[in-house]
N, C-alpha and C positions, 0 to 999 in steps of 0.2 A: 681481790677486788679494788682497782684503782675508783680516787677520791668521786670523780668523774663519773661514775658507771654506778656506784652509790647511790646520788642525789639522785637518779635518773628514776634508779627502784624506790626509791622512796616515794617519791613524787606521783609516781605510777599508782604502788601502793597504798596511796593518803587518797587518790582520785579516783579509783575503785575499792577498796577497802570492802566492804560488806559481795561485791561479787568474787573476787579472789577468795575470799574466807569460803563462802558457796563452796566452791568451785576445789579447791583446797580439802574441804570435808567431806566431799561427797567423789573425791576423786578415786578411782577405781582399785583397789592393790590386786596384787595375783594371786592373792586366796581367795577373793571372790569372783575373778575370772575363773580360775579353778573350778570354782561351785558351778557357775556355769553353766559349763564346759561338762564336769558330771551330769547336770540334768538334764543339759542338752541329749549326751550319750545316751542315758539310763529310757529316756524318754523316746526315742528310738529304739533302744531293747527292746522295750516296752511294747510296743506296737510290733514290733516282731516276733510276742510272746516265750519271751526268752526271761522275763525278768514281769514282776509286778512293780508299779512305780509309782508311787502319790504324791507329788512333789511337795504339798502340803505337810508330811509327815517328814521334812528333812529341814533344817537347818543349814549354813554359811558352815560350821563346821564338822558336821557331819550328815553326812549324805545316805539316804535309809531306800533300802529296796527290798523282797522279797521275792522267796522261789516259790513256784505254787506246789510244789512236791514238799515244800517243807511245813508251807498252808495248811495244808491235807493234813499235817500231821499234829500241825499245832494250830486249831484252829482258830478265828480271832472270838475275844471271849463278849459272854452274852451285854446284855445294854445295859447289865448296871453292875459292871465292875469295869470302867474306862482304863487299868491296864497302869503304866508306869508313864506312857505316852499321851493319853489322853485321849487313845485312838481303836483302844478297844483290842488293841493285837497285841499279841501274847512276847513277840521276838521281831526282830530285824537285822540285815547283815547292815553294818555301817561305815561306810567310808572315811577315813579319819581328814580332815581337812583343816587341822589346828595349826598349822606352822609348817614351814616348809619340808622340815628334814622328818613328818610323821604322815605327810598327805599321802593318798595312795596306798594305805593301811586298811587291808578288810577285815572285819571281825564279826560272830553272828552274836550278837548280845539277846538276852533275855530279862524279861521283867520279871521281880518278884511277886508285885502289887497286884496277884490274883486268887482265886477261891483259894481256900485252902488243899482242898483235891486235888489242882491242878499246879499247888507249889509241888507238894508232895511229888507227883508226875515228872513235874522239871529233878528235884531233886535225887528221885530214883534215876535220871536221866543221864545227868551230873556227875552220880556212881560209877553208874555201868562206865563210863567214861575214867574212870580212876578219880575224880576230883572231888575230894572225900573234905575240905578244909571249908567252907560253908560255912559261913557265922548262922544262927539263929533267926538274924532280922534282916536278913540279904533283902537290897533292891534290887541289886542288878548281879547275871554273870556274863560275862564272855567270853565266849569261845573260839577257838580259828585263830589262825591270821595267816590271810593271802595278802599280797603286793601286788600291784597292778603296776609292770614291769616300766611302759613308760613315763612314769610319774615318778622324778626327780626329787631331790632338792635343786639339781641345777636346771634338771628342765623349767620348774616354777619360777628360779629366779630370773632364767632368762626369756621368760615369757610373756611377747606380746602380739595383740593381736589385731591383724587386719583384718577386713572383711573379706580379702579373696585368702585371706587360711586360712579363717575362722571352720571352714567345714571340712578341711582336710583334720584342720589338730580333733574335729569330733568326731571323724572318721577315723584317726587314728588311736584315739583315744578308747573308741565304741570295742574296734579291735584285739584292744592289751586290754578290756576289760572282760571281751570271751574269752576270749585264753585262762586268765583269772575261774570266768565261771565254770571253764570245762573243770578245775582241782578242786570248785566251790561242788559240783556236782557227783564228785566220786567222795566228799567226805558228807554230805549230805546222805548220798545211799549208806555208807556206812552209819550215821546220825539215826537214820529209820527204822536201820536194822535194829541197833542199840535199842531206840525208843520200843521195837516193836517185841524186844526177846525179851 
């Protein structure tokens, strides 16, 4: 940068320091934008009855949803048992949004913060799947590994949102999540069979 331009930038910054710092601290990063897109796509899928989605149950780095079929098998916990997430849910599908490399990966997570009877049920369920290495004091166990094909490192790095293409991005993401749900439903059917056997 030449010296004259540097002086102009320094003058502008010194005159508007507070505003520029506030803008810089609150600028949206691509993972924040990705979170918003996930929330909007899952909200639409919930309206269509394809998922159960409660936005406050999610955060920026993990977006959580449920499936009615699995919720029937693993129902809400009693009022005196908040579970690991504090919302009386024993499980959640989690879309990872922690980094550009990992975003779009979905796992099925279970909390071990349940009563002894449910904990034993979950441990039996895991053993039927061949999972034997549970620690006696486990708090979380994730199974499954699904990927939303649309979401890649390059997709997130190149992500720019203009209002006119936002709806298209949400539509494309919704289609991509729906395709993954087809695979998840197959595995959920298997999980339900294992749980009930």
